[in-house]
C-alpha positions in Angstrom: 183.8 187.4 196.6 183.8 183.6 195.9 183.1 182.2 192.5 183.5 184.6 189.5 181.2 184.8 186.5 182.6 184.5 183.0 182.2 188.2 182.5 184.1 189.0 185.6 186.9 186.8 184.4 187.0 188.5 181.0 186.9 192.0 182.6 189.8 191.1 184.8 191.7 189.8 181.9 191.1 192.9 179.8 192.3 195.0 182.8 195.7 193.2 183.0 198.8 194.2 181.0 200.9 191.2 180.5 203.8 191.2 178.0 202.9 188.5 175.4 205.0 187.9 172.3 203.3 185.9 169.6 203.8 185.8 165.8 206.0 188.9 165.7 203.6 191.0 167.8 203.7 192.2 171.4 200.2 191.9 172.9 199.5 193.6 176.3 195.8 194.6 176.2 192.4 193.6 174.9 193.3 190.0 175.1 189.8 188.7 174.9 189.5 190.2 171.4 192.8 189.0 170.1 192.4 186.1 167.6 195.1 184.1 169.2 193.5 184.2 172.7 189.8 185.0 172.3 188.6 181.5 171.8 190.4 180.1 174.8 189.4 183.1 177.0 185.7 182.7 176.2 185.9 178.9 176.8 187.3 179.6 180.2 184.7 182.2 180.8 182.1 179.5 180.2 183.8 177.3 182.8 183.4 180.1 185.3 179.8 180.6 184.3 179.1 176.9 184.9 179.8 177.5 188.6 176.7 179.6 188.6 174.5 177.3 186.6 171.7 175.6 188.6 172.7 172.4 186.7 176.3 172.3 187.9 176.7 174.7 190.9 176.0 172.0 193.5 178.8 169.8 192.0 181.3 172.6 191.2 181.2 174.5 194.5 181.2 174.3 198.2 180.9 176.9 201.0 184.1 178.6 202.1 184.9 178.0 205.7 186.3 181.5 205.9 183.8 183.8 204.1 180.7 181.7 203.7 180.8 182.4 200.0 180.6 179.6 197.4 184.0 178.7 196.1 185.3 176.1 193.7 185.3 172.6 195.0 188.9 172.0 193.8 189.9 174.1 196.9 188.2 171.6 199.3 190.8 170.1 201.6 189.9 166.4 201.6 189.6 165.0 205.1 187.6 161.8 204.2 187.3 159.5 201.2 183.9 161.0 200.6 185.7 164.4 200.1 187.9 162.8 197.5 184.9 161.6 195.6 183.3 165.0 196.0 186.4 166.6 194.5 186.5 164.2 191.6 182.9 164.7 190.8 183.5 168.4 190.6 186.5 168.0 188.4 184.7 165.7 186.1 182.2 168.5 185.2 184.9 170.6 183.5 186.7 167.6 182.1 183.6 166.3 180.4 182.8 169.8 179.0 186.2 170.0 177.3 186.3 166.2 176.6 189.7 166.3 178.4 191.3 168.5 175.8 191.9 171.3 178.4 194.9 170.3 180.3 195.1 173.4 182.5 191.7 174.1 183.8 191.8 175.9 187.2 191.3 172.8 189.2 194.7 171.5 188.3 196.8 174.1 190.1 194.0 174.6 192.7 194.6 171.0 193.7 198.3 171.7 194.2 197.6 174.8 196.3 195.1 172.8 198.4 197.6 170.2 199.3 200.4 172.7 200.0 198.2 174.8 202.2 197.8 172.0 204.7 201.4 170.6 204.5 202.6 172.3 207.7 205.1 169.7 208.8 206.9 169.8 205.4 207.3 173.6 205.5 208.4 173.6 209.1 211.6 171.7 208.1 212.7 175.0 206.5 210.7 177.7 208.2 207.1 177.6 209.4 206.6 181.1 207.8 206.6 179.4 204.4 203.7 177.3 205.3 201.8 180.3 206.7 202.4 182.2 203.5 201.2 179.5 201.1 198.1 178.9 203.3 197.3 182.6 203.1 197.9 182.6 199.3 195.7 179.5 198.9 192.9 181.3 200.8 193.3 184.4 198.7 193.2 182.3 195.5 190.2 180.4 196.8 188.2 183.5 197.8 189.0 185.4 194.6 188.5 182.3 192.3 191.9 183.0 190.6 193.2 181.1 187.6 196.8 180.1 187.8 199.3 178.7 185.3 202.7 177.3 186.4 206.2 176.7 185.1 208.6 174.0 186.2 211.7 173.3 184.0 214.5 175.2 182.5 214.7 175.8 178.7 216.3 173.0 176.6 219.7 174.5 175.8 222.0 171.7 176.8 220.3 168.7 178.2 223.7 167.0 179.1 224.1 169.2 182.1 221.8 170.3 185.0 219.6 173.4 184.7 221.9 175.3 187.0 224.9 174.6 184.7 223.3 175.6 181.4 225.1 178.6 179.7 227.2 179.0 182.8 224.2 179.2 185.1 222.7 182.2 183.2 219.8 180.5 181.5 217.5 179.1 184.1 215.4 181.3 186.4 217.3 181.9 189.5 217.5 184.3 192.5 219.9 187.1 191.7 219.2 189.2 194.8 217.8 188.7 198.2 216.3 191.8 199.7 214.7 192.5 203.0 211.3 192.7 201.4 211.7 189.9 198.8 213.8 188.4 196.0 214.7 189.3 192.4 214.5 186.6 189.7 216.4 186.5 186.5 216.4 183.9 183.7 213.8 181.7 182.0 211.5 178.7 182.7 209.1 176.6 180.6 206.4 175.6 179.9 203.5 177.9 181.0 200.3 176.6 179.4 197.4 179.0 179.2 199.8 181.8 180.4 198.1 184.5 178.3 194.8 184.2 180.1 195.9 183.4 183.6 195.6 185.7 186.6 198.7 184.3 188.4 201.9 182.4 187.6 203.1 179.7 190.1 206.8 179.1 189.9 207.4 175.9 191.8 210.5 173.8 192.3 212.2 171.9 189.5 212.4 168.2 190.4 215.9 168.0 188.9 217.9 169.9 191.5 221.0 168.6 193.2 221.2 169.1 196.9 224.4 171.2 196.6 225.2 174.9 197.4 225.4 175.6 193.6 221.7 174.8 193.2 220.6 177.0 196.1 219.8 180.0 193.8 217.6 177.8 191.7 215.7 176.4 194.7 212.6 178.4 195.3 208.8 178.5 195.1 206.8 181.6 194.6 203.7 183.2 193.0 203.6 186.3 190.9 200.9 188.3 189.1 200.7 187.5 185.4 201.5 191.1 184.4 204.3 191.8 187.0 207.0 194.2 185.8 209.8 192.4 184.0 207.7 189.3 183.3 207.6 188.3 179.6 206.0 185.4 177.8 207.3 184.0 174.5 204.2 182.2 173.1 204.3 179.5 170.5 202.4 180.1 167.3 198.7 179.2 167.7 197.3 176.0 166.3 193.9 177.5 165.7 193.7 178.9 162.2 190.5 181.0 162.4 188.0 178.5 161.3 184.5 178.1 162.6 183.4 175.7 165.3 182.3 173.5 162.3 185.7 173.4 160.6 187.9 173.5 163.7 185.6 172.3 166.5 188.4 171.5 169.0 191.1 174.1 168.2 188.5 177.0 168.1 187.5 176.2 171.7 190.4 174.4 173.4 193.7 175.6 171.9 195.8 176.2 175.0 198.7 178.5 174.1 202.0 177.4 175.7 204.8 179.8 176.5 208.3 180.2 177.7 208.6 182.6 180.7 211.3 185.2 180.8 212.1 186.8 184.2 213.9 190.1 183.7 214.7 191.2 187.2 211.3 190.3 188.4 210.7 191.3 192.1 208.8 188.9 194.2 207.6 190.2 197.6 208.3 188.0 200.7 204.6 187.2 201.3 204.6 185.4 197.9 207.8 183.4 198.5 207.0 179.9 199.7 210.4 178.3 199.7 213.9 179.8 199.4 217.0 177.7 199.3 216.8 174.1 200.6 217.3 172.1 197.4 216.6 168.9 199.2 213.1 170.1 200.2 212.5 171.4 196.7 213.1 168.0 195.4 210.5 166.6 197.7 208.0 169.4 197.1 205.4 167.4 195.3 205.8 164.0 197.0 206.0 165.1 200.6 203.3 167.7 200.5 200.6 165.6 198.8 200.6 168.0 195.9 201.5 165.2 193.4 198.7 163.1 194.6 195.9 165.7 194.4 197.2 167.0 191.1 197.4 163.5 189.6 193.9 162.8 190.9 192.7 165.7 188.8 194.7 164.6 185.8 193.3 161.0 185.8 189.8 162.5 186.1 190.5 164.6 183.0 192.2 161.8 181.0 189.2 159.5 181.7 187.0 162.1 180.0 189.4 162.2 177.1 189.4 158.4 176.8 185.6 158.5 176.8 185.6 161.1 174.1 187.7 158.9 171.7 185.5 155.9 172.4 182.4 157.9 171.7 183.9 159.4 168.5 185.2 156.1 167.2 181.8 154.5 167.9 179.9 157.3 166.1 182.2 157.1 163.1 181.9 153.3 162.9 178.2 153.3 163.1 177.5 156.2 160.7 179.7 154.9 157.9 178.7 151.2 158.4 182.0 149.7 159.5 181.0 148.7 163.1 180.3 145.1 162.1 183.9 144.5 160.9 186.0 142.4 163.3 189.1 144.5 163.0 187.1 147.6 163.8 185.5 145.9 166.8 189.0 144.9 168.0 189.9 148.6 168.1 186.7 149.6 169.8 187.3 146.9 172.4 190.8 148.5 173.0 189.1 151.8 173.6 186.6 150.3 175.9 189.3 148.6 177.9 191.1 151.9 178.4 188.0 153.7 179.6 187.3 151.0 182.1 190.9 150.8 183.3 190.9 154.5 183.8 187.7 154.3 185.9 189.2 151.4 187.9 192.4 153.3 188.7 190.5 156.3 189.9 188.2 154.3 192.2 191.1 152.2 193.5 193.2 155.3 194.3 190.2 156.7 196.3 189.3 153.4 198.0 192.9 153.0 199.3 193.3 156.7 200.3 195.0 157.4 203.6 195.4 160.4 205.9 198.7 162.3 205.7 200.5 163.4 208.8 198.7 166.8 208.4 195.3 165.1 208.3 194.7 165.3 204.5 193.1 162.4 202.8 195.3 161.6 199.9 194.5 159.1 197.1 196.7 156.1 197.0 199.9 157.2 195.3 201.2 153.9 193.9 197.9 153.5 192.0 198.0 157.1 190.7 201.7 156.6 189.8 200.8 153.6 187.7 198.0 155.6 186.0 200.3 158.4 185.1 202.8 155.9 183.6 200.1 154.0 181.8 198.0 156.7 180.1 200.6 158.7 178.2 201.5 155.7 176.1 198.0 154.2 175.5 196.7 157.6 174.6 199.0 157.7 171.5 196.8 155.0 170.0 193.6 157.1 170.2 194.2 159.4 167.1 195.7 156.4 165.3 192.4 154.5 165.6 190.4 157.5 164.5 192.6 157.9 161.4 192.2 154.2 160.6 188.4 154.4 160.9 188.1 157.5 158.7 191.0 156.7 156.3 191.0 158.9 153.2 187.7 160.4 154.3 189.7 162.8 156.4 191.3 164.1 153.1 188.0 164.7 151.4 186.3 167.3 153.5 184.9 170.5 152.0 184.6 173.4 154.5 181.5 174.8 156.0 181.5 177.7 153.5 181.3 175.2 150.6 177.8 174.3 151.7 176.6 177.6 150.3 177.9 176.8 146.8 177.9 173.0 146.5 175.3 171.7 148.9 173.6 169.4 146.4 176.9 167.7 145.5 177.8 167.4 149.2 174.5 166.0 150.1 174.6 163.4 147.3 178.3 162.3 147.2 179.5 162.7 150.8 176.6 161.2 152.8 177.2 158.3 155.2 175.1 155.3 156.0 173.2 157.1 158.7 174.2 160.8 158.0 173.5 163.4 155.4 176.4 164.8 153.6 176.6 168.0 155.7 176.3 166.0 158.9 179.1 163.6 157.8 181.4 166.5 157.0 180.8 168.0 160.5 181.6 164.6 162.2 184.7 164.1 160.1 185.9 167.6 160.8 185.8 166.7 164.5 187.7 163.5 163.7 190.3 165.6 161.7 190.8 168.0 164.6 191.2 165.1 167.1 193.6 163.0 165.0 195.4 164.8 162.1 195.5 168.6 162.7 198.3 170.5 164.4 196.0 170.8 167.4 195.8 167.0 167.5 199.6 166.7 167.2 200.2 169.0 170.1 197.7 167.1 172.2 199.6 163.8 171.6 202.9 165.4 172.5 201.4 167.1 175.5 199.9 163.9 176.9 203.1 161.9 176.2 205.3 164.2 178.2 202.7 165.6 180.6 204.6 164.3 183.7 208.0 164.4 182.1 210.2 161.9 180.3 208.4 158.5 180.3 211.7 156.7 180.7 212.5 158.7 183.8 209.0 158.2 185.1 209.3 154.4 184.6 212.6 154.5 186.6 211.0 156.5 189.3 208.0 154.0 189.4 210.3 151.0 189.7 212.5 152.7 192.4 209.5 153.8 194.5 207.4 150.7 194.3 207.7 148.3 197.3 208.5 145.0 195.6 210.2 143.4 198.6 207.1 141.4 199.8 206.6 140.0 196.3 210.3 139.0 196.1 209.9 137.4 199.5 207.0 135.3 198.2 209.1 134.1 195.3 212.0 133.1 197.7 209.5 131.3 200.0 208.1 129.4 197.0 211.6 128.3 195.9 212.4 126.9 199.4 209.0 125.4 200.1 209.1 121.7 200.9 205.4 120.8 200.7 
């Protein structure tokens, strides 16, 4: 089959029967017409269609080594540094289309599956069959162009204890029965972004497991169809309020619904179970397989597009309302420029220092990517702040698109900018509003800040994993130097 069209994606979505709870309603059919999901579904349909566009197909696809069909380039197993650049170029197409506001485009989890499919030595520590299963699943996802979401951590009931201890062990998703043909899962996980429109749910290990027998039931990795019996999604209220692309330019296109996943005796067949037990291996799932490296490579590609968006938006606002000559404005623009160029440098440095894994996969340099994922979540908090500063009270003086029909003359006269008509200025500032003030903007800031987890924990992990011994040695050498 290979790459799907947008219509094929929508048809598949309408043929599924997931259990979605949102705003007091249970939704299980006609998802592409539901106001909470329609905008996102059609945006993803456009991403699928881009794979068929003469403008982008050469960048977004490659030829499957199994079927000869065109498949998405995020499934390419990188064997050379050139392959990493090839993957990044493909990922940048979707990232630039969404200006980085879509955090769960298909290439994110595709990157994880790509690394896992080749990590034979890692899976052999438990049982080679797990590696064989995930390779088969990866090929199935690649050949059918599937869209996956994933879930990682337990719900936040009592953060003072581990996930396996919350509510006496009854809260977190866990294996409650092992059968000859598979396992049964009960409990909950969070946070499944884009769950309502995904084909598949990947339930991969939590990184907070203790290597004890008590954690064995919580130690697993598997994939399940999004409408599997017993699977329920508790969706948060949407942050798109039904406005036009003019009034809600980002939320109307890129609002990714997040959801808590409830497993009510969900059966997972053996062929979809990729790890069972082995808490110590589950804790190394991302690091030792290369999944973290390829996933983060996708993330820094996306966040670069987002940094470029905010630089472009701030520059457009400054020029069109005549503040670009002020030094304090230029200082903020310089900050945005620095962040764009630092993001580019980190990507290139990670690719330039890439090395082959034991399984022959070319992985980007992890210390560089680790620095990038510790750096970006904090600097990104400044982006909406800068936009609010540039626009000031202008963000609170914005008639809607419908007001153009009844007050166009007033809008044209009183709301014009230095280089924009009144209607044009409103449209630009609506974009600024959706990027910096709206509920959509607030969720984006929270999402980026905690994308990889608690920044304090991440900082500790960075310190503990970074080899500082040679640098300390140079200091000691300097202290004892006699020349």
